[in-house]
C-alpha positions, -999 to +999 in steps of 0.1 A: -013-236+548-031-203+549-012-174+534-020-137+532-011-120+499-012-084+488-018-082+451-020-045+448-037-015+465-065-027+488-063-062+472-055-085+501-063-122+497-062-152+520-051-182+500-040-217+505-003-224+497+016-257+497+041-263+525+078-262+515+105-288+522+128-282+551+165-277+545+191-290+570+198-255+585+162-244+587+134-245+612+097-248+604+078-224+626+041-222+631+032-185+631+011-174+660+012-136+659+022-110+633+021-072+639+009-049+612+036-023+606+035+010+587+051-005+557+026-033+556-002-007+556+015+012+527+016-020+507-020-027+515-033+009+509-012+019+480+005-012+466+039+003+473+062+018+498+081+047+482+099+032+452+092-004+463+062-014+441+044-047+444+050-066+411+038-100+422+017-112+452+035-102+484+031-118+518+035-090+543+046-092+579+080-088+596+070-085+633+064-122+641+065-149+667+055-186+667+062-221+678+088-245+665+072-273+645+101-291+629+139-289+630+163-294+601+189-321+605+218-297+613+199-275+638+209-274+674+198-254+704+161-254+696+134-279+703+100-288+688+072-270+707+094-241+718+082-205+716+104-182+694+105-146+683+116-143+646+143-120+635+131-110+600+165-101+588+189-127+573+222-111+564+250-126+543+278-120+568+303-116+539+297-082+522+316-051+532+288-038+554+284-071+573+321-072+579+321-037+592+294-044+618+267-027+598+246-057+588+215-035+586+230-023+553+239-058+540+241-059+502+224-093+501+199-090+529+167-111+529+141-092+550+106-105+556+077-089+536+095-065+513+091-056+476+125-039+476+140-068+457+129-090+428+117-117+434+100-101+464+110-112+498+079-129+513+069-122+549+055-140+579+017-134+576+011-170+569+005-202+588+040-215+586+075-202+576+108-218+570+136-197+586+173-201+594+178-214+629+199-183+637+168-161+632+148-180+659+152-164+694+137-186+722+113-169+745+098-182+778+064-198+778+051-170+801+056-145+773+026-143+750+031-146+713+017-111+709+043-096+732+071-116+716+061-102+682+070-067+695+107-078+692+111-062+658+096-028+663+114-026+697+147-034+680+141-005+656+136+018+686+166+005+705+188+010+674+176+045+670+183+053+706+217+036+704+226+057+674+215+089+692+245+087+716+244+089+754+210+099+767+217+098+805+201+129+820+190+143+786+157+159+776+142+139+747+114+147+723+097+123+699+077+137+671+053+110+658+037+091+686+028+059+668+041+025+679+077+031+670+076+066+686+062+051+718+089+024+718+116+051+712+103+069+743+105+037+763+140+029+750+151+065+758+140+061+794+159+028+796+190+047+784+186+072+812+167+101+796+154+123+825+124+137+805+105+127+774+081+147+753+057+131+728+044+152+700+016+143+675-016+156+659-039+129+672-048+124+709-051+086+709-014+078+703-004+106+727-025+089+754-007+056+747+027+074+750+016+088+784+008+052+795+043+041+787+061+069+805+060+101+784+065+130+809+047+155+786+024+151+756+017+178+730-010+178+704+005+203+681-026+206+660-044+220+690-017+235+712+010+249+689+021+273+717+033+244+738+057+232+711+067+268+703+078+272+739+104+244+733+120+265+706+129+294+729+165+304+734+176+285+702+159+253+715+152+235+748+156+199+738+188+179+738+178+150+715+149+149+691+136+119+672+116+123+640+094+092+638+065+103+616+081+105+581+070+141+578+090+172+569+068+192+592+078+169+620+114+173+611+110+210+612+097+208+647+127+187+657+152+212+642+136+242+658+133+226+692+167+211+694+193+232+712+226+242+696+250+212+694+221+189+701+211+158+681+183+151+656+176+115+648+156+107+617+137+074+622+108+080+598+109+076+560+104+112+548+079+120+521+063+150+506+078+185+501+106+198+522+094+234+517+092+252+550+116+228+567+145+249+582+173+226+570+198+254+572+194+254+609+213+221+611+244+241+601+235+273+620+230+254+653+258+229+647+233+201+651+243+165+649+219+149+623+217+111+624+199+087+602+189+053+616+178+022+597+164-010+610+187-027+636+218-048+640+223-066+674+194-049+689+169-076+680+184-100+705+184-072+731+147-064+724+137-100+729+157-103+760+141-072+775+106-085+767+114-119+780+127-106+814+100-080+817+124-051+816+100-032+793+062-037+794+048-030+759+014-044+765-003-009+767+006-005+730-013-036+718-047-024+706-062-058+694-052-091+680-075-105+654-076-140+638-064-144+602-100-149+592-105-112+601-074-099+584-092-073+564-107-059+596-073-060+612-058-038+584-087-014+585-083-010+623-045-006+620-050+022+594-072+042+619-049+063+641-079+075+661-085+039+673-053+019+670-017+017+680-005-019+673-028-044+657-018-080+652-030-109+631-030-143+648-030-179+635 
């Protein structure tokens, strides 16, 4: 089978790998679409994501969908030929976090396409995967493989909104208008937000956010005054989501959020915190929330996509065949051109 491997910074190879034997509880899935996520880009561009360094060839990809090719002897409830979205997270169900309902912090998690453990956890950017039956969520034939592959990033957004608390009637701001930021906006509207503001430094993602329902967009690099207006009177926003991984973005959130409002950190912060008014978290009695991956929200995400509750199609920039995987990664890295780019098999 064809298999994409990242060997180091800008060293992505398409190889041929042997197929693996199927265990009784597993399903063999033919991958049809895989989204390129920010972490995949970091592995490709830098050979690492934060402290997680590639030490052996890593197959990326955790946003995936496909078709059931073969069922293990003990598998029930699925059929060969069925379309499925793939939950990339396999939790142990036994550790203290799983037992407490926080499986996103499982001590023994296996998560597609991550170098956070040794041996590395291989991802879905390959022709076939073996996966536990419980990780396969059936989707209707009418849902394209590309739309089904949005299940994972939408689950991240739904979890972030779920952790934010009640949003009914709230004014929401998202700083960082990439795919996750846009999906957070959509999830916030689904949760009842009355107004949503998208903030970024690039016009293209802001335009995409407008297409999926943002009531206001601000390019802070060009119109700092518009963002400054939201800081008046100790802050004009009820709930802010930091989705860029930037301390500058976090600073915007803290300044714009009203006293006793909520700031949700979705992005993985990097760089220097100098200039970020962290003390205002105390001064304004802000509720500061971190959010990581998802728990039950993956099933919710796939259900919403399957029933057409949310239309994420405006966020898909292009789907390229695996033979053009280098072009796909190059396009995904260009924020002036791309929101979500996928690789197809």
